[in-house]
Structure formats: C-alpha cells, structure tokens
N, C-alpha and C positions, 0 to 999 in steps of 0.2 A: 550460366552459373550465377547465382545470386551474389552480389557484391556484399562484402562484410560491412555492417553498419558502421558509420563514421560519425561519432559525436564529438570530434575534436573541438576544443574550446567552448563546448556547451556545458552549462552548469546545471547539475541535477541535485535536488534536495529530496532525500528519502527519509520519511519519518519511521521511527521504530526500526532503525537500520542496523543496530548493534549485533543482532542475533537472528537465527532462524531464517525465515523467508526474506525479511528486510535486508539481511546481510547478503543474501544471494542476489537480490535486486541491485543493491549498491555495487556489488562486484561485477555483475554483468554490464551495467551502464559504464562502469570504469573501464572494463576491458574493451568497450566500444569507443573509448577515447574521452569520455566525459570527465569533468571535474566534479567530484562528489562530496556533498555536504551530508555527513552521517549524523542524523539526529538520534538522541537517546534521552531517556529520563533517568533510569536508575542503573543501567548497565554500563557504567563508565569504563570498567576494565575491558569488556568485550568491544566497546566502541573504539577505545584507544588502540587495541590490538588490531582491529580491522583497518583503521586509518594508517597505522604503521605499515601493515602489509601492502596496502595500496600505494603508499608513498615510497616504499621500497621498490615497487615496480615502476613508478613514475613520480619522481620527487615533486612535492608541492601540489599534488593532484587531488588530495583529500583532506578534509578537516572535520573534527567532531564538534557538535553543537548540542549543548544540554538545554532542554526546555520541558516544563510541565505543561502539556497541552490541555490539561483540565483548567488551567488558569488562562482563560482566553484573553484577559487583559494584557498578558505578556507576549502574545503571538505577534503583534506588529513589530515589537523590538526584536524578537527572534528572527523574523524574516529580514529585518533591517541588518541584523548581524550577518546573516548569510550573504546578503547583497554586498555588505561591506567587505566580505572576503574576496570576491572576484569581480564585483561590479555589475553582475547580471544574473538572471535566473531564466533557464530555458525549460526545465522539467521539474514538476512537483509530483512526487509519488506519495499519496496518503496511505501509508501502510500500517502505521501504529494502531494497535487494537487491544482490547481486552475481551476475554472469552471465558465464561463460566456459566453454570446452570443457575437458573432462578425459578424454581418450581412455584406454581401458583399456590398462594397461601403463605409463602415465605419471602415474597418480594418486599424489599424495603426501598425507601426513597434514595438511600445511598447507592443501591444497586442501579437504580434508574439513572442517577446523576453520573455514575462512573461509566456504565456501558453506553449510554447515549452521548456522554461527554467526549469519550475517546473515539467512538466509532462513527459519530455523526456531527456533533457540534464542532469538534476540532477541525475536521476536514473543511467544513463550511468557512470557519473563520481564517484558516490557513489560506484557503483559495482566495478569499476576499482580500487578505493582506498581500498576497503574491500577485494578484490580478494585474496591477499596473506594470510590473516588471515582465510578466508573461505576455501581456499584450504587446509590449515593446519588442520582445524577442520573437513574437509569433510562436510561442511555446506550446507546451502540452501539459495536461494534468492527467494522471492515471490514479484512479481510486481502487483500492483492494477491497472488493465487496465480499460476497460469499454466496454459494448456491442456495444457502438457507435464507437468503433474502426473498426467495420466491417460494420455497417449500419449507414449512416450519420444522424445526428440530424440537422434539419433545423436551419439555422442562427448560427451554431457552427462550422464553417469551420476550424478555427485554432485549437480549442480543439480536434475535431475529427481527424485532421491530427496528432496532438501530440500523442494521444492515439493509433492511428494506428502505429505510429513509435515505441511506447513502446511495442506493440505486437510483432513487428519484432525484436526489441531489446531483448525481452524475449527469443525468439527462437534462436537468434544469440548467446547470452550469454550462453544458454544451450549447444550449440555446442562447443563454445570456452573454456568454463570452465569445460567441462567433461574431465575425469570421476570423478574428486574430488568434484565438486560442482553441485548440481541440481538447475535448474532455471525454475520456473513456474509462471503463472499468474492467477489472479482471475478477472473476468469481471463482475462487478455488474450491475444489472438492476435498477429498482425502489426500492431503499432501504431507503434513507432519501431524502425528498424533498429539493431542493436548499434553502438556507437561504434567497435569494432574493425572492420577492413576486412571487407566482405562483397561478393562478386562480384555483378555484375548478373545473371549466370546463376542464382545461388542465389536472389536476390530474385524473379526471374521464376518459378522453380520453386515457390517458396512461394506466390506469388500465384495460380498456376494451381490450387492446392488450396483457394482461398477462393471460395465461391459468389458472393460480392458483387464479386469480381474487382478488389479494391483493398485497400490497407492502410488501417488505421484511423488515428484521430488521438488524441492524449492526452485531448482533450475527451470522446471517447467513453467512456473509462475514468472520467474525473472525473464525468461525468453519471450513470453507474451507481453510483458511490460516493455521490453526493448522494442518489440514490433510496434506497439502502439505509440511509443515515444519517438520512433525514428521513421519507420517505413509506412505507417498508416496515414499518409498525408491527406487522404480523402475520406477518413473515417472519424466521426465524432458522434457522441451520444450513445455509444454502444457498450454493452457489457458482455465480455467473452467468458464463457464457462470453461475452465481448465480443470476437468473433473473426471477424466477417463470415461465420459459418457453417462455418469451417474444421473445427471439431471434429466436425461431423456427416458429413463427406464424405471424410476421408482415412484 
C-alpha cells in the first residue's frame, strides 16, 4: 500500500493559486502537510477565502501573497517575502497563466508581452530568484505547461510559442539546477474549459479526440504535481501529459 505523501514543514509557493487549477494544486499540497504560499494578482477575494479555509484546517499553514508577475523587477522581493514568512522554500509551482486566441493578422506587441510574460518570462525569473533557497532545501520546481506546447492550437500562435518555451525552460532548468533541485512539468489537456465562451460543438470536437472520452478535473493536475513534488525523487527534466490520452491520438 502506497504511503500517503508527507510534506510536513515543507513550504510550497503556487503562483496563480487563488482559483481553478492553481487552487486545487495548493489544496493538494496543503493536504499532504505543506505550508502553502498562495500567490494571486487580481483575485484577492478568492485567495483570501482559500487561505482562510486552509488555515481553518491547520492554523498558520497558509498565507496569501500578491504580486504582478509581469513586473519582473518585483519578483526578487516577492520571493523574499515568501521566504520571510517561513524561512525556507521547498516547492515552486509555476502555474500562473494567461490564455486567449491571437489569430494571425491581429497579433499585437501587447499580446506578445502579456502571453510570453506570464507563461515564460515570469517562470524563468521566479525560478532564478528562488534557486538559492531551493538549492538549500534540495527542493523541486513544477511548471504547468500545456499539451499545445508540442501540437499547435489554431489561432493561438503566441500562447503556443510561450508554452513551448516553457517546456524547453523546464528541461534547461533541470540541467542547470541539478543535482540539488529537480525540475519537471505537467502538461494538461482538456481539464477546465476556458472562462471565455466556448461552443458545445467545440467542446464535443475536443472530447472526440480524447481516448478516455471525457474532460479531466483540476485534481488530476494537482495529483501529478504532488507526485512530482514529493514522490518522483529520481525524475527531473520530464513533462507529463495529463490529458486523457489526447496527445497520443490527434
């Protein structure tokens, strides 16, 4: 029987953790015993509610930290604030993301700066700022990538390029931070539908490409993150697709 993961006294920072997949990741790490730093940018109400619920379960075990990750000059202080909370950092989950269509002919430099900034630039500078603490704790980084880092999604040129860059960043960091820090990625498939309108026909078309014939749940991603953060002690530089098999069949 597999032992329950035990992250007692380990500190995890999860970016974009106030809602959706990020909140599930934060909750899973917390349930395994971790002390969780919940990052948010604009979702203060959701972040505070999540932190309150985690602290209700285990007092003093979670805290919210606001940061605009597009402002890379503020990232070292953000990491310093997290370190000031508990004095250490063991797990960094680069989950914060922006996602929207950028059809060719309509792409602006603002789209480029936003999508590359959150999906690629911020994880790099966060990992750089956190590296000394993670080396000291022999910690782990988990990047949330996307199956579309390998297979393009129509009209999402900039997003796809950003996530492809994040996939390479994951492998590069794994080499540069070894042997002290393990770095891996999770590539979600159809987990949560975008908050922007998506037709039922489009959803059905996507699910027809999924061998398991259903969408996944945020907990599916969170469970894989927990595996990579705790159990995968001889795994680094890998990106695991959590997509119901979609990436093998379309």
